[in-house]
C-alpha positions in Angstrom: -1.8 -14.0 -15.2 -1.2 -14.4 -11.4 1.0 -16.6 -9.8 0.0 -19.0 -6.8 1.6 -17.6 -3.4 5.4 -17.9 -2.9 6.7 -19.0 0.1 10.1 -17.0 -0.6 9.1 -13.3 0.4 8.4 -11.6 2.8 5.4 -11.5 5.2 2.7 -9.0 6.2 3.9 -9.3 9.7 7.5 -8.6 8.8 6.3 -5.8 6.3 4.6 -4.4 9.6 7.3 -4.5 11.9 10.0 -3.1 9.4 7.5 -0.1 8.6 6.9 0.5 12.4 10.6 0.7 12.9 10.3 3.9 10.9 10.2 7.3 13.0 7.3 8.5 13.9 5.1 5.5 12.2 1.6 5.0 14.1 -0.1 1.7 13.3 -4.0 1.7 13.3 -5.7 -1.9 12.8 -9.1 -1.3 11.5 -11.6 -3.0 13.8 -15.2 -2.8 15.2 -14.0 -0.9 17.7 -12.2 1.1 15.7 -15.1 2.4 14.0 -14.2 0.9 11.0 -16.6 -0.7 8.5 -16.6 -4.7 8.4 -15.6 -4.9 5.2 -11.9 -3.2 6.3 -11.7 -5.0 9.4 -7.9 -6.5 9.6 -6.4 -3.7 7.3 -3.5 -2.2 8.6 -3.2 1.9 8.3 0.3 3.7 8.9 0.5 6.9 9.7 3.3 9.3 10.5 2.3 11.6 13.6 -0.8 10.7 16.3 -3.0 13.1 14.1 -3.8 10.0 11.6 -4.9 12.4 8.7 -3.7 10.2 6.0 -2.0 7.0 5.8 1.3 6.4 3.7 1.0 2.5 3.9 -1.7 0.3 4.5 -1.8 -3.6 4.1 -4.7 -6.0 3.1 -5.4 -9.8 3.6 -8.8 -9.9 2.3 -10.6 -8.3 -0.4 -13.0 -5.6 0.1 -16.1 -6.9 -1.5 -17.7 -4.4 -3.8 -15.1 -1.9 -3.5 -11.7 -3.4 -3.9 -11.9 -6.8 -5.2 -9.3 -6.9 -8.4 -6.1 -8.5 -6.9 -8.1 -11.4 -5.4 -6.5 -11.4 -1.8 -9.1 -14.2 -0.4 -6.8 -16.5 -2.1 -4.4 -18.5 0.5 -1.6 -16.7 1.9 -1.9 -13.5 -0.4 -1.4 -10.0 1.1 -1.1 -6.5 -0.3 1.3 -3.8 0.3 -0.3 -0.2 -0.7 2.1 3.0 -0.5 1.6 6.2 -1.4 4.0 7.6 -4.2 3.4 10.9 -5.2 2.5 11.9 -8.7 6.1 12.1 -9.5 7.2 8.3 -8.2 4.1 7.3 -9.8 5.1 8.6 -13.3 8.4 7.7 -12.9 7.8 3.8 -11.8 5.1 3.4 -14.5 5.7 5.9 -17.1 2.5 7.5 -17.5 0.6 9.9 -14.7 -1.7 9.0 -12.0 -4.6 10.8 -13.8 -4.3 8.3 -16.5 -4.4 4.6 -14.2 -7.8 4.3 -14.9 -7.9 4.2 -18.2 -4.6 2.1 -18.2 -6.5 0.0 -15.9 -7.2 -2.9 -18.2 -3.8 -3.5 -19.2 -2.4 -4.2 -15.7 -3.3 -7.7 -14.0 -3.7 -6.1 -10.3 -3.5 -9.7 -9.1 0.3 -10.6 -9.8 2.2 -11.1 -7.2 5.8 -9.7 -6.3 5.7 -6.7 -8.8 5.4 -3.3 -8.1 1.8 -2.3 -9.7 -0.4 0.8 -9.7 -3.0 0.5 -7.1 -6.2 -0.9 -8.3 -8.8 1.3 -7.0 -6.4 4.5 -5.7 -4.0 4.4 -8.8 -5.5 7.8 -9.8 -4.1 9.4 -6.3 -0.9 8.5 -6.9 -0.8 5.2 -5.2 1.0 1.9 -5.7 0.6 -1.6 -4.3 3.0 -4.9 -4.5 1.3 -8.6 -3.9 3.5 -10.4 -1.5 6.6 -8.9 -2.3 9.2 -11.2 -2.8 12.5 -11.7 -4.7 12.1 -9.7 -7.8 10.1 -7.0 -5.7 11.7 -6.7 -2.3 14.7 -4.0 -2.8 12.3 -2.1 -4.6 9.6 -2.3 -2.2 12.0 -1.4 0.5 13.2 1.8 -1.3 9.4 2.5 -1.8 8.6 2.1 2.3 11.1 4.6 3.2 10.0 7.2 0.2 6.2 6.9 0.8 7.4 7.6 4.6 9.9 10.1 3.8 7.0 11.8 2.3 4.6 11.4 5.0 7.1 12.6 7.4 7.5 15.9 5.9 4.1 16.6 5.3 3.7 15.9 9.0 6.2 18.4 10.1 5.0 20.9 7.1 1.4 20.7 8.9 2.0 20.2 12.8 4.3 23.5 12.2 2.0 25.4 10.6 -0.5 28.2 12.9 
């Protein structure tokens, strides 16, 4: 069962600053001007390189109505960090491959705070998430941010240098 938001964790702005301190990171905040649908406004998308092909991390502070509501991000003070983990790291973390994420979804409370979990919508694409990282998850979250960034950095340099 999810708990009430705690105040001893890191904020979405602090996570954003940590991610932006990594090499070659670009931030796109979804807005009307960026062409994003209204349901995504305010969400933060982190990319390696200016081409913004595929984010390696996102931060959301509100539900996307009709699409992504299971984490209950509309609770006061709740945000979710989402990270692209890749199949191998996803399997290592959760004990099953991303292809099984949907069938195992009912056994995961994706509204739980301060715990690394499969992403409620993009688990099958090997994404994980954590709501309000705090004392239980912060060390692992820091490691996973670095891991996701390295994967994105390698992917960007492979594609940027491929004729």
